[in-house]
C-alpha positions in Angstrom: 102.7 207.0 218.9 103.3 209.6 221.5 106.6 209.3 223.3 106.7 208.2 226.8 106.8 211.1 229.4 110.0 211.0 231.4 109.7 209.9 235.1 109.1 212.6 237.8 112.2 211.2 239.6 114.4 211.6 236.4 115.5 215.2 237.5 116.6 214.0 240.9 118.4 211.0 239.5 120.5 213.2 237.0 121.4 215.5 239.6 122.7 212.7 242.0 124.4 210.9 239.2 126.2 214.3 238.3 127.4 214.8 242.0 128.5 211.1 242.2 130.7 211.4 238.9 132.1 214.7 240.0 133.4 213.1 243.4 135.0 210.2 241.3 136.5 212.5 238.9 139.7 213.2 241.4 140.4 209.8 242.8 143.2 211.1 245.3 140.8 213.6 246.7 138.1 210.9 247.1 140.2 208.3 248.4 141.4 211.1 251.1 137.8 211.9 251.9 136.8 208.3 252.3 139.8 207.6 254.7 139.0 210.7 256.8 135.5 209.6 257.3 136.7 206.1 258.1 139.2 207.4 260.8 136.6 209.7 262.4 134.4 206.7 262.7 137.0 204.8 264.2 137.9 207.4 266.8 134.1 207.9 267.7 134.0 204.2 268.5 137.6 204.1 270.1 136.0 206.7 272.5 133.2 204.4 273.5 135.3 201.3 273.7 137.6 203.1 276.3 134.9 204.2 278.5 133.1 200.7 278.6 136.6 198.9 278.9 137.2 200.6 282.1 133.7 199.9 284.0 132.1 196.7 284.5 128.7 198.1 283.4 127.3 201.5 282.6 123.6 202.1 282.7 123.0 198.4 282.7 125.3 197.6 279.7 128.4 196.0 279.5 131.1 196.0 276.7 129.2 193.8 274.5 126.0 195.5 275.1 127.7 198.9 274.1 128.7 197.4 270.6 124.9 196.9 270.0 124.1 200.4 271.3 126.6 202.1 269.2 126.0 199.9 266.1 122.2 200.7 266.2 122.9 204.3 266.9 125.7 205.2 264.4 124.3 203.0 261.5 121.0 204.8 261.5 122.8 208.3 261.9 125.4 207.5 259.3 122.7 206.4 256.7 120.5 209.6 257.5 123.7 211.9 257.3 124.4 210.5 253.8 120.9 210.8 252.7 120.0 214.3 254.0 123.0 215.6 256.1 123.9 217.9 253.2 120.9 220.1 254.5 123.7 221.6 256.5 124.4 223.8 253.4 121.2 225.4 253.6 122.7 228.5 255.4 125.3 228.8 252.5 122.4 228.6 249.8 120.5 231.4 251.9 123.2 233.7 252.3 124.4 233.6 248.8 121.1 233.5 247.0 121.5 230.2 245.6 118.3 229.0 247.2 116.3 231.2 244.9 117.2 229.0 241.9 115.4 226.3 243.6 112.2 228.1 243.6 112.3 228.3 239.8 112.2 224.7 239.3 108.9 222.8 239.2 109.7 220.4 242.0 109.2 220.6 245.8 112.0 222.6 247.5 112.4 220.1 250.3 112.7 217.3 247.8 115.3 219.3 245.7 117.4 220.0 248.9 117.3 216.4 249.8 118.6 215.2 246.4 121.0 218.1 245.6 123.9 216.2 246.7 125.3 212.9 248.2 128.6 212.5 249.9 130.1 209.0 249.1 132.8 209.5 251.8 130.1 208.9 254.4 129.8 205.2 253.2 133.1 204.6 255.2 131.2 205.7 258.4 128.4 203.5 257.6 130.8 200.6 257.0 132.4 201.2 260.5 129.1 201.5 262.1 127.5 198.4 260.4 130.6 196.3 261.3 130.5 197.2 265.0 126.6 196.4 264.8 127.4 192.8 263.4 129.9 192.4 266.4 127.2 193.5 268.8 124.6 191.0 267.4 127.3 188.2 267.4 128.6 188.6 271.0 125.3 189.2 272.8 123.1 186.2 273.6 120.0 187.5 271.8 117.1 185.4 271.1 116.5 186.2 267.5 112.6 185.2 267.3 110.4 186.8 264.7 109.5 189.4 267.2 113.0 190.5 267.9 113.9 190.3 264.3 110.8 192.6 263.6 112.1 194.9 266.4 115.4 195.2 265.0 114.3 196.1 261.5 111.9 198.6 263.0 114.4 200.3 264.9 117.0 200.6 262.0 114.2 202.3 260.0 112.9 204.3 262.6 116.3 205.4 263.7 117.1 206.6 260.1 113.7 208.5 260.0 114.3 210.2 263.2 118.0 211.3 262.6 116.6 212.4 259.0 113.8 214.3 260.6 116.2 216.2 262.9 118.2 217.3 260.0 115.1 218.5 258.3 113.9 220.3 261.5 117.6 222.0 261.7 117.2 223.2 258.2 113.9 224.7 258.7 115.0 226.7 261.7 118.0 228.2 259.4 115.4 230.3 257.7 115.4 232.4 260.7 118.9 232.0 262.1 120.6 232.2 258.7 124.1 231.5 260.3 123.2 229.4 263.4 124.3 225.9 262.1 126.5 225.5 265.3 123.3 225.9 267.3 121.3 223.4 265.3 124.3 221.0 265.2 123.9 220.7 268.9 120.6 218.9 268.2 121.6 216.8 265.0 125.3 215.8 265.9 124.8 216.2 269.6 121.8 214.0 269.4 123.8 211.5 267.7 126.5 211.5 270.5 123.6 211.5 273.1 122.2 208.4 271.3 125.5 206.4 271.8 125.1 206.6 275.7 123.1 204.6 278.0 120.1 207.0 278.6 119.4 205.7 282.2 122.7 207.4 283.3 121.4 210.9 282.3 119.5 213.0 284.9 115.9 213.2 284.8 115.5 216.4 282.6 117.9 214.9 280.1 116.0 211.7 280.1 112.7 213.7 279.2 114.7 215.6 276.4 116.4 212.8 274.7 113.7 210.3 275.4 110.8 212.2 274.2 111.4 215.8 273.1 114.6 214.9 270.7 113.8 210.9 271.0 117.2 209.6 270.3 116.7 207.0 273.0 114.5 205.1 270.6 117.2 204.7 268.0 119.4 202.6 270.4 119.1 202.7 273.9 115.5 201.4 274.2 115.8 198.7 271.6 119.1 197.7 272.9 117.7 197.0 276.6 114.6 195.4 275.0 116.7 193.0 273.0 119.0 192.1 275.8 116.2 191.7 278.2 117.5 194.5 280.6 114.8 196.5 282.6 115.1 200.2 282.0 114.6 203.1 284.2 111.1 204.1 285.2 110.7 206.8 282.6 112.1 204.6 279.8 111.1 200.9 280.1 112.3 198.6 277.5 108.9 198.0 275.9 108.9 201.6 274.7 111.3 200.4 272.0 108.2 199.2 270.0 107.1 202.8 269.9 109.9 204.1 267.7 107.8 204.5 264.6 105.7 207.1 266.7 108.7 208.7 267.8 109.8 209.1 264.0 106.4 210.4 263.4 106.6 213.1 266.1 110.2 214.2 264.7 108.8 214.4 261.1 105.7 216.5 262.1 108.0 218.9 263.9 110.3 218.9 261.0 107.4 219.4 258.2 106.3 222.1 260.4 109.6 223.9 260.9 110.2 223.6 257.2 106.7 225.0 256.2 107.1 228.0 258.7 110.6 228.7 257.5 110.0 228.6 253.7 106.9 230.8 254.2 109.3 233.2 256.0 111.8 233.4 253.4 111.5 236.2 251.0 114.5 235.6 248.6 118.4 236.4 248.8 118.0 239.9 247.4 120.9 239.7 245.2 
C-alpha cells in the first residue's frame, strides 16, 4: 500500500511551529516582548480615552461609542498584524538577497511570506483590543438582533481582510521602493490610526480617502454608527457598513495586482 502523500500545508505548519518554538525558547525575552506589546496597546487606548473623556461627543460618538469604535478597529488590525504584519520584513529580504530562496521552493511566494513567521507577542495587543470591544458591546444599548449579530461578525471578518490586504499591498510596492517601509507604514499603521477616529470629523478629501480609497472606515466607524443607530455624514451613511465585504474585495484586488506587478519586476538580489 502506497504511503499517504503529505498535506500541501505541511511545510507551512512546520515553519510556523519552528518559529513558535524559537520564541518560547527564551522565556524572559518572550515575556518582555509580550509586556511591551500589552503596554503599547494600553497607551493607544489611553490616548483615545483622554480625547473622548474631555468632550461630550466627537463625530456623533460619546465615550461608550468610542469603546465600540476602538474595539472593532484594533481587534481587526491586531489580528491582521499578527497574521501578515511580518510582511514588513520584505525590504530586508530583498536587500539581503534572502527572498531568492523563496523562489527556489515549490510553493507560492506570497503564501510563503505570509507563513514565514508569526509574532506571539501580538496576542497581547489582541487581548487589549478584545477587552475594549467587550466593554463597548456591554456599555452601549445595542439591539442584538440577528441582523446586528450578522453585521458584527461581517465587520470583524471584513476588517481583518482589509487590514491584511493593506499589508500585502504595501509589500508589493516594496519591490520598487526597496527601502520605503516608512512611506507604506503611513497607509498600514496610519490607516489603523485613522480607523480609530470618527470619520465624520475628517474634511471631505480625507473622508473620500479613508472611506473609499483606503477603506478603513468600513472596519469600525460605519459599523459602529449602524449598530448604534446614529446617522452618518452625507458621504458615509451608516447602511454602507453592509458593504464592508466589497471594501475588502477592493483592497485585495489592489493588493494582488501590486504583488503581481512587484514580483514580475523583481530580478533577484544579485548576490
